MARRO-198252 format. One line per 4 residues: number of its first residue (from 1); their letters; for each residue x, y, z of N, C-alpha, C. Coordinates in Angstrom, 1 decimal. Layout:
REM residues N
NUM> a> X,Y,Z,X,Y,Z,X,Y,Z | ...
//
This chain:
REM residues 225
1> xxxx> -26.7,14.7,5.9,-26.8,14.9,4.4,-25.4,14.9,3.8 | -24.5,15.7,4.4,-23.1,15.8,4.0,-22.4,14.5,4.3 | -22.6,14.0,5.4,-21.9,12.7,5.8,-22.3,11.6,4.8 | -23.6,11.5,4.5,-24.0,10.5,3.6,-23.5,10.7,2.2
5> xxxx> -23.2,11.9,1.7,-22.8,12.2,0.4,-21.7,13.3,0.5 | -20.4,12.9,0.5,-19.3,13.8,0.6,-19.2,14.7,-0.6 | -19.8,14.3,-1.7,-19.6,15.0,-3.0,-20.7,16.0,-3.2 | -21.6,16.2,-2.2,-22.7,17.1,-2.4,-22.2,18.6,-2.4
9> xxxx> -22.9,19.4,-3.3,-22.5,20.8,-3.5,-23.4,21.7,-2.6 | -23.0,22.9,-2.4,-23.8,23.8,-1.6,-25.2,24.1,-2.3 | -25.2,24.2,-3.6,-26.4,24.4,-4.3,-27.4,23.3,-4.1 | -26.8,22.0,-4.2,-27.6,20.8,-3.9,-28.2,20.8,-2.5
13> xxxx> -27.4,21.2,-1.6,-27.9,21.3,-0.2,-29.0,22.3,0.0 | -28.8,23.4,-0.7,-29.9,24.5,-0.7,-31.2,23.9,-1.2 | -31.1,23.2,-2.4,-32.3,22.7,-3.0,-32.9,21.6,-2.1 | -32.1,20.8,-1.4,-32.6,19.8,-0.6,-33.4,20.4,0.6
17> xxxx> -32.7,21.4,1.2,-33.3,22.1,2.4,-34.7,22.7,2.0 | -34.8,23.4,0.8,-36.0,24.0,0.5,-37.1,23.0,0.2 | -36.7,21.8,-0.4,-37.7,20.8,-0.8,-38.2,20.1,0.3 | -37.4,20.0,1.5,-37.7,19.2,2.6,-38.5,20.1,3.6
21> xxxx> -39.9,20.0,3.5,-40.7,20.8,4.3,-41.1,20.1,5.7 | -40.5,18.9,5.9,-40.7,18.3,7.1,-39.6,18.8,8.2 | -38.4,18.5,7.9,-37.3,18.9,8.8,-37.1,20.4,8.7 | -37.1,21.0,7.6,-36.8,22.5,7.4,-38.1,23.2,7.0
25> xxxx> -39.1,23.1,7.9,-40.4,23.7,7.7,-40.3,25.2,7.6 | -41.0,25.8,6.7,-41.1,27.3,6.6,-39.8,27.9,6.1 | -38.9,27.1,5.5,-37.7,27.7,5.0,-37.9,27.7,3.4 | -38.1,28.8,2.9,-38.4,29.0,1.5,-37.2,29.4,0.7
29> xxxx> -36.2,29.9,1.4,-35.0,30.4,0.7,-33.8,30.4,1.7 | -32.6,30.1,1.3,-31.4,30.2,2.2,-30.2,30.5,1.3 | -29.3,31.3,1.7,-28.2,31.6,0.9,-27.1,30.6,1.1 | -26.2,30.6,0.1,-25.1,29.6,0.1,-24.1,29.9,1.2
33> xxxx> -23.9,31.2,1.4,-23.0,31.7,2.6,-23.6,31.2,3.9 | -24.8,31.2,4.0,-25.5,30.7,5.4,-25.1,29.2,5.5 | -25.4,28.5,4.4,-25.1,27.0,4.5,-23.7,26.7,4.8 | -22.7,27.5,4.1,-21.3,27.3,4.4,-21.0,27.6,5.8
37> xxxx> -21.6,28.6,6.4,-21.3,29.0,7.8,-21.8,27.9,8.7 | -23.0,27.3,8.4,-23.5,26.3,9.3,-22.6,25.0,9.2 | -22.2,24.7,8.0,-21.2,23.6,7.8,-20.0,23.8,8.6 | -19.4,25.0,8.6,-18.2,25.2,9.4,-18.4,25.1,10.9
41> xxxx> -19.6,25.6,11.3,-19.9,25.5,12.7,-20.1,24.1,13.1 | -20.4,23.2,12.3,-20.5,21.7,12.6,-19.3,21.0,12.2 | -18.2,21.7,12.0,-16.9,21.1,11.8,-16.8,20.3,10.5 | -17.5,20.8,9.5,-17.5,20.3,8.1,-16.6,21.2,7.3
45> xxxx> -15.5,20.6,6.7,-14.6,21.4,5.9,-14.5,20.9,4.5 | -14.1,21.7,3.6,-13.8,21.3,2.2,-12.5,20.5,2.1 | -12.4,19.3,1.6,-11.3,18.5,1.5,-11.1,17.9,0.1 | -10.0,17.4,-0.2,-9.8,16.7,-1.4,-10.7,15.4,-1.4
49> xxxx> -11.3,15.1,-2.5,-12.2,14.0,-2.6,-11.4,12.8,-3.2 | -11.4,11.7,-2.4,-10.7,10.5,-2.7,-11.8,9.5,-3.2 | -11.4,8.8,-4.3,-12.2,7.7,-4.8,-12.0,6.4,-4.1 | -13.0,5.8,-3.5,-12.9,4.6,-2.8,-13.8,3.6,-3.5
53> xxxx> -13.2,2.4,-3.9,-14.0,1.4,-4.6,-15.2,1.0,-3.7 | -16.4,0.8,-4.3,-17.5,0.5,-3.6,-17.4,-0.9,-2.9 | -16.6,-1.8,-3.5,-16.4,-3.1,-2.9,-15.7,-3.1,-1.6 | -15.0,-2.0,-1.3,-14.0,-2.1,-0.1,-14.7,-2.4,1.2
57> xxxx> -15.9,-2.0,1.4,-16.7,-2.4,2.7,-17.7,-3.3,2.5 | -17.7,-4.1,1.4,-18.7,-5.2,1.2,-18.5,-6.3,2.2 | -19.5,-7.1,2.4,-19.5,-8.2,3.3,-18.4,-9.3,3.0 | -18.2,-9.5,1.7,-17.2,-10.4,1.3,-15.8,-10.0,1.6
61> xxxx> -15.5,-8.7,1.4,-14.3,-8.1,1.8,-14.0,-8.1,3.3 | -15.1,-7.8,4.1,-15.0,-7.8,5.5,-14.7,-9.2,6.0 | -15.3,-10.2,5.4,-15.1,-11.5,5.9,-13.6,-12.0,5.5 | -13.1,-11.5,4.4,-11.7,-11.8,4.1,-10.8,-11.2,5.1
65> xxxx> -11.1,-10.0,5.5,-10.2,-9.3,6.5,-10.3,-10.1,7.8 | -11.4,-10.5,8.2,-11.6,-11.3,9.4,-10.7,-12.6,9.4 | -10.8,-13.3,8.2,-10.1,-14.5,8.1,-8.6,-14.3,8.2 | -8.1,-13.2,7.6,-6.7,-12.8,7.6,-6.3,-12.5,9.0
69> xxxx> -7.1,-11.9,9.8,-6.7,-11.5,11.2,-6.7,-12.8,12.0 | -7.7,-13.7,11.8,-7.8,-14.9,12.5,-6.5,-15.8,12.2 | -6.1,-15.8,11.0,-4.9,-16.6,10.6,-3.6,-16.0,11.3 | -3.5,-14.7,11.3,-2.4,-14.1,12.1,-2.4,-14.5,13.5
73> xxxx> -3.6,-14.5,14.1,-3.7,-14.8,15.5,-3.3,-16.3,15.8 | -3.7,-17.2,14.8,-3.4,-18.6,14.9,-1.9,-18.8,15.0 | -1.2,-18.1,14.0,0.2,-18.2,13.9,0.9,-17.8,15.1 | 0.4,-16.7,15.8,1.0,-16.1,16.9,0.9,-17.0,18.2
77> xxxx> -0.1,-17.8,18.2,-0.3,-18.7,19.4,0.3,-20.0,19.2 | 0.8,-20.3,18.1,1.4,-21.6,17.9,2.7,-21.7,18.6 | 3.2,-23.0,18.8,4.4,-23.1,19.6,5.7,-22.5,18.9 | 5.7,-22.6,17.6,6.9,-22.0,16.9,6.8,-20.5,16.8
81> xxxx> 7.9,-19.9,16.9,8.0,-18.5,16.8,7.9,-18.0,15.4 | 7.0,-17.2,15.0,6.7,-16.7,13.6,7.2,-15.2,13.5 | 8.0,-14.9,12.5,8.4,-13.6,12.2,7.6,-13.1,11.0 | 6.9,-12.1,11.1,6.0,-11.6,10.0,6.9,-10.6,9.2
85> xxxx> 7.0,-10.8,7.9,7.7,-10.0,7.0,6.8,-9.5,5.8 | 6.7,-8.3,5.6,5.8,-7.7,4.6,6.7,-7.4,3.3 | 6.3,-7.9,2.2,7.0,-7.8,0.9,6.1,-7.1,0.0 | 6.6,-6.2,-0.7,5.8,-5.4,-1.7,6.7,-4.8,-2.8
89> xxxx> 6.2,-4.7,-4.0,6.9,-4.0,-5.1,6.2,-2.7,-5.4 | 7.0,-1.7,-5.5,6.5,-0.3,-5.8,7.3,0.3,-6.9 | 6.6,0.8,-7.9,7.3,1.4,-9.1,7.3,2.9,-9.0 | 8.3,3.5,-9.6,8.5,4.9,-9.7,9.3,5.3,-10.8
93> xxxx> 9.3,6.5,-11.3,10.1,7.0,-12.3,11.3,7.9,-11.8 | 12.4,7.8,-12.5,13.5,8.6,-12.1,13.3,10.1,-12.2 | 12.4,10.5,-13.2,12.2,11.9,-13.4,10.9,12.2,-12.6 | 11.0,13.1,-11.6,9.8,13.4,-10.8,9.1,14.6,-11.3
97> xxxx> 9.7,15.8,-11.4,9.1,17.0,-11.8,9.9,17.7,-12.9 | 9.3,18.7,-13.5,10.0,19.5,-14.5,10.8,20.5,-13.7 | 12.0,20.7,-14.3,12.9,21.8,-13.7,13.2,22.9,-14.7 | 13.5,24.1,-14.1,13.8,25.2,-14.9,15.3,25.7,-14.6
101> xxxx> 15.9,26.2,-15.6,17.3,26.7,-15.4,17.6,27.9,-16.3 | 18.8,28.4,-16.3,19.2,29.5,-17.0,20.4,29.2,-17.9 | 20.5,29.9,-19.1,21.6,29.7,-20.0,21.5,30.9,-20.9 | 22.5,31.1,-21.7,22.6,32.2,-22.8,21.4,32.0,-23.7
105> xxxx> 20.9,33.1,-24.2,19.9,33.1,-25.2,20.4,32.4,-26.5 | 19.5,31.4,-26.9,19.9,30.6,-28.0,20.5,29.2,-27.6 | 20.7,29.0,-26.4,21.2,27.8,-25.9,20.3,27.1,-24.9 | 20.3,25.8,-25.0,19.4,25.1,-24.0,20.0,25.2,-22.6
109> xxxx> 19.1,25.2,-21.7,19.6,25.0,-20.3,19.5,23.5,-20.0 | 20.6,22.8,-19.7,20.7,21.4,-19.6,21.2,21.0,-18.2 | 21.0,19.8,-17.8,21.5,19.2,-16.6,21.8,17.8,-16.8 | 22.8,17.3,-16.2,23.2,15.8,-16.4,22.2,15.0,-15.6
113> xxxx> 21.6,14.0,-16.3,20.6,13.1,-15.6,21.1,11.6,-15.9 | 20.5,10.7,-15.1,20.8,9.3,-15.2,20.5,8.8,-16.6 | 21.3,7.8,-17.1,21.1,7.3,-18.5,19.8,6.8,-18.8 | 19.2,6.1,-17.7,17.9,5.4,-17.8,16.8,6.4,-17.2
117> xxxx> 16.8,7.7,-17.6,16.0,8.6,-17.0,14.5,8.4,-17.4 | 14.2,7.7,-18.5,12.8,7.6,-18.9,12.3,6.2,-18.5 | 13.0,5.4,-17.9,12.6,4.0,-17.5,12.0,4.0,-16.1 | 11.1,3.1,-15.9,10.5,3.0,-14.5,11.3,2.1,-13.7
121> xxxx> 11.5,2.4,-12.5,12.3,1.6,-11.5,11.3,0.9,-10.6 | 11.4,-0.4,-10.4,10.6,-1.1,-9.4,11.4,-1.5,-8.3 | 11.0,-1.1,-7.1,11.8,-1.5,-5.9,10.9,-2.6,-5.2 | 11.6,-3.7,-4.9,11.0,-4.8,-4.1,11.7,-4.8,-2.8
125> xxxx> 11.0,-4.8,-1.7,11.6,-4.6,-0.4,10.8,-5.5,0.6 | 11.5,-6.0,1.6,10.9,-6.7,2.7,11.1,-5.9,4.0 | 10.0,-5.8,4.7,10.0,-5.0,6.0,9.5,-5.9,7.1 | 10.1,-5.7,8.3,9.6,-6.3,9.5,9.7,-5.4,10.7
129> xxxx> 9.4,-5.9,11.9,9.6,-5.0,13.0,11.0,-4.5,13.3 | 12.0,-5.2,12.6,13.3,-4.8,12.7,13.7,-3.8,11.6 | 12.9,-3.4,10.8,13.2,-2.5,9.7,13.2,-3.3,8.4 | 14.0,-2.6,7.5,14.1,-3.2,6.1,15.1,-4.3,6.1
133> xxxx> 14.7,-5.4,5.7,15.5,-6.6,5.7,16.2,-6.8,4.4 | 15.6,-6.5,3.3,16.2,-6.7,2.0,15.5,-5.8,1.0 | 16.2,-5.2,0.1,15.6,-4.4,-1.0,16.4,-4.5,-2.3 | 15.8,-4.8,-3.4,16.4,-4.9,-4.7,15.7,-4.1,-5.6
137> xxxx> 16.3,-3.0,-6.2,15.6,-2.3,-7.3,16.0,-2.8,-8.6 | 15.1,-2.7,-9.6,15.4,-3.2,-11.0,14.7,-2.2,-11.9 | 15.1,-2.2,-13.2,14.6,-1.4,-14.2,13.4,-2.2,-14.9 | 12.2,-1.6,-14.9,11.1,-2.4,-15.4,10.3,-3.1,-14.3
141> xxxx> 9.3,-3.7,-14.6,8.5,-4.4,-13.6,9.1,-5.7,-13.1 | 8.6,-6.1,-11.9,9.0,-7.4,-11.4,8.2,-8.5,-12.0 | 8.9,-9.7,-12.2,8.3,-10.8,-12.7,8.6,-12.0,-11.9 | 8.3,-13.2,-12.2,8.5,-14.4,-11.3,10.0,-14.6,-11.2
145> xxxx> 10.7,-14.5,-12.3,12.2,-14.7,-12.2,12.8,-13.8,-11.2 | 12.5,-12.5,-11.3,13.1,-11.5,-10.5,12.7,-11.7,-9.0 | 11.4,-12.1,-8.8,10.9,-12.4,-7.5,11.6,-13.5,-6.9 | 11.9,-14.6,-7.6,12.7,-15.7,-7.0,14.1,-15.2,-6.6
149> xxxx> 14.7,-14.4,-7.4,16.0,-13.8,-7.0,15.9,-13.1,-5.8 | 14.8,-12.3,-5.6,14.7,-11.5,-4.3,14.4,-12.5,-3.1 | 13.6,-13.5,-3.3,13.4,-14.4,-2.2,14.7,-15.1,-1.8 | 15.6,-15.5,-2.8,16.8,-16.1,-2.5,17.7,-15.2,-1.6
153> xxxx> 17.8,-14.0,-2.1,18.6,-12.9,-1.3,18.0,-12.8,0.1 | 16.7,-12.8,0.3,16.1,-12.6,1.6,16.4,-13.8,2.4 | 16.2,-15.0,1.8,16.5,-16.2,2.5,17.9,-16.3,3.1 | 18.9,-15.8,2.3,20.3,-15.8,2.7,20.5,-14.9,3.9
157> xxxx> 19.7,-13.8,4.0,20.0,-12.9,5.1,19.2,-13.3,6.3 | 18.2,-14.1,6.2,17.4,-14.5,7.3,17.9,-15.7,8.0 | 18.5,-16.7,7.2,18.8,-18.0,7.8,20.3,-18.1,7.6 | 21.0,-18.5,8.7,22.5,-18.8,8.6,22.7,-20.0,7.8
161> xxxx> 23.9,-20.0,7.2,24.3,-21.2,6.3,24.1,-22.6,7.0 | 24.4,-22.7,8.3,24.4,-23.9,8.9,23.0,-24.3,9.3 | 22.0,-23.5,9.1,20.6,-23.8,9.4,19.8,-24.0,8.2 | 20.3,-23.7,7.0,19.5,-23.8,5.8,19.1,-25.3,5.5
165> xxxx> 17.8,-25.4,5.2,17.3,-26.8,4.9,16.9,-27.6,6.1 | 17.0,-27.0,7.3,16.7,-27.6,8.5,15.4,-27.0,9.1 | 14.7,-27.9,9.8,13.5,-27.5,10.5,13.4,-28.2,11.8 | 13.9,-27.5,12.8,14.0,-28.1,14.1,13.3,-27.2,15.2
169> xxxx> 12.8,-27.9,16.3,12.1,-27.0,17.3,12.9,-25.9,17.8 | 12.3,-24.8,18.0,13.0,-23.6,18.5,13.5,-22.7,17.4 | 13.5,-23.2,16.1,13.9,-22.2,15.0,12.7,-21.4,14.6 | 12.9,-20.1,14.5,11.8,-19.2,14.0,11.4,-19.5,12.6
173> xxxx> 10.1,-19.4,12.3,9.5,-19.5,10.9,9.2,-18.1,10.4 | 9.4,-17.9,9.1,9.2,-16.6,8.6,8.0,-16.6,7.6 | 7.1,-15.7,7.9,5.8,-15.6,7.2,6.0,-14.4,6.2 | 6.0,-14.7,4.9,6.0,-13.6,3.9,4.6,-13.2,3.7
177> xxxx> 4.2,-11.9,4.0,2.9,-11.4,3.7,3.0,-10.4,2.6 | 2.2,-10.7,1.6,2.2,-9.8,0.3,0.8,-9.8,-0.3 | 0.8,-9.0,-1.4,-0.5,-8.8,-2.1,-0.9,-10.1,-2.8 | -2.2,-10.2,-3.1,-2.7,-11.3,-3.8,-2.6,-11.1,-5.3
181> xxxx> -1.4,-11.2,-5.8,-1.1,-10.9,-7.2,-1.0,-12.3,-8.0 | -1.1,-12.3,-9.2,-1.1,-13.5,-10.0,0.2,-14.1,-10.0 | 1.4,-13.4,-10.2,2.6,-14.1,-10.2,3.1,-14.5,-8.8 | 2.4,-14.0,-7.8,2.7,-14.5,-6.5,2.2,-16.0,-6.3
185> xxxx> 1.2,-16.4,-7.2,0.7,-17.7,-7.1,1.3,-18.6,-8.2 | 2.3,-18.2,-8.8,2.9,-19.0,-9.9,3.6,-20.3,-9.4 | 3.8,-21.2,-10.3,4.3,-22.5,-9.9,5.7,-22.5,-9.4 | 6.5,-21.6,-9.9,7.9,-21.4,-9.5,7.9,-20.9,-8.1
189> xxxx> 7.0,-20.0,-7.8,7.0,-19.4,-6.4,6.5,-20.4,-5.4 | 5.5,-21.2,-5.8,5.1,-22.3,-4.9,6.1,-23.3,-4.6 | 6.8,-23.7,-5.7,7.9,-24.6,-5.6,9.0,-24.1,-4.7 | 9.3,-22.8,-4.8,10.4,-22.3,-4.0,10.0,-22.4,-2.5
193> xxxx> 8.8,-22.0,-2.1,8.4,-22.2,-0.7,8.3,-23.6,-0.3 | 8.1,-24.6,-1.3,8.1,-26.0,-0.9,9.4,-26.5,-0.6 | 10.5,-26.0,-1.0,11.8,-26.4,-0.8,12.6,-25.6,0.3 | 11.8,-24.7,0.9,12.3,-23.8,2.0,11.4,-23.9,3.1
197> xxxx> 11.6,-24.9,4.0,10.6,-25.2,5.0,10.4,-24.2,6.1 | 11.3,-23.3,6.2,11.1,-22.3,7.3,10.5,-21.0,6.8 | 10.1,-21.0,5.5,9.5,-19.9,4.8,8.1,-20.3,4.4 | 7.2,-19.3,4.7,5.7,-19.6,4.3,5.2,-18.3,3.8
201> xxxx> 4.1,-18.3,3.1,3.4,-17.1,2.6,2.0,-16.9,3.0 | 1.6,-15.7,3.2,0.2,-15.4,3.5,-0.2,-14.2,2.7 | -1.4,-14.3,2.1,-1.8,-13.2,1.2,-2.7,-12.2,2.0 | -2.5,-10.9,1.6,-3.3,-9.8,2.2,-4.7,-9.9,1.6
205> xxxx> -5.7,-9.5,2.3,-7.0,-9.5,1.8,-7.2,-8.4,0.7 | -8.2,-8.5,-0.1,-8.5,-7.4,-1.0,-8.8,-6.2,-0.2 | -8.4,-5.0,-0.7,-8.6,-3.7,-0.1,-8.2,-3.8,1.4 | -6.9,-4.1,1.7,-6.5,-4.2,3.1,-6.6,-2.7,3.7
209> xxxx> -6.7,-2.7,5.1,-6.9,-1.5,5.8,-5.6,-0.7,5.9 | -4.5,-1.2,5.4,-3.3,-0.5,5.4,-2.5,-0.9,4.1 | -1.5,-0.2,3.8,-0.8,-0.4,2.5,0.7,-0.7,2.9 | 1.1,-2.0,2.8,2.4,-2.3,3.3,3.5,-1.7,2.6
213> xxxx> 3.4,-1.3,1.3,4.5,-0.8,0.5,4.8,0.6,1.0 | 3.8,1.3,1.6,4.1,2.7,2.1,5.0,2.6,3.3 | 4.8,1.6,4.2,5.6,1.5,5.3,7.0,1.0,4.9 | 7.1,0.2,3.8,8.5,-0.2,3.3,9.2,1.0,2.8
217> xxxx> 8.6,1.8,1.9,9.2,3.0,1.4,9.6,4.0,2.4 | 8.8,4.2,3.4,9.1,5.1,4.5,10.3,4.7,5.2 | 10.4,3.3,5.5,11.6,2.8,6.1,12.9,3.0,5.3 | 12.7,2.9,4.0,13.8,3.1,3.1,14.3,4.5,3.1
221> xxxx> 13.3,5.5,3.2,13.7,6.9,3.3,14.4,7.2,4.6 | 13.9,6.6,5.7,14.5,6.8,7.0,16.0,6.3,7.1 | 16.2,5.1,6.5,17.5,4.5,6.5,18.4,5.1,5.4 | 17.9,6.0,4.6,18.8,6.6,3.6,19.2,5.7,2.5
225> x> 18.3,4.7,2.2,18.5,3.8,1.1,17.9,4.3,-0.1
//
């Protein structure tokens, strides 16, 4: 009952138990404390309730995940070596929490803050098995123009100058894996990948089983960036 409906309340459980004379025969009344004790005995605990979109485990989404995994496996068994790079944009605000301070009565308690304290910062970062490869913060959201700038910077760090524009056997290919966003499909982005033969892109399925940007941000914190 609880596994099927994580949002069920103790009173609702009591009503269901009293109404079910098949499984809970001859039980005409039960206290809430007894129900809570039985739940604890069966390792049921009160937890924060997270909202999960109902489409997450639909057949269409599951099929998209399978296709994504199959594509990754196809790239891994090909003759050329593929390097998988996860790219994501994550936004945050410079002001995190309210702070309190002390000063003379009649005077404000102030603290020096960045000039753009009310602006949102967007961090675009690329992460691989070797850690963070490139990260560029900007004020405001990312758009196609800023994304192209990021890709150019990433390309310069991945491919030496004497290898740029070349596609020879033995050279690794770089697979950019990112969310299925509209501006990732833009004409300029597709043209950019068209003129960089060693770079290719792969889109994450809807509702992926992991969140790439969390891994990127965690790596940034570890490296002190």
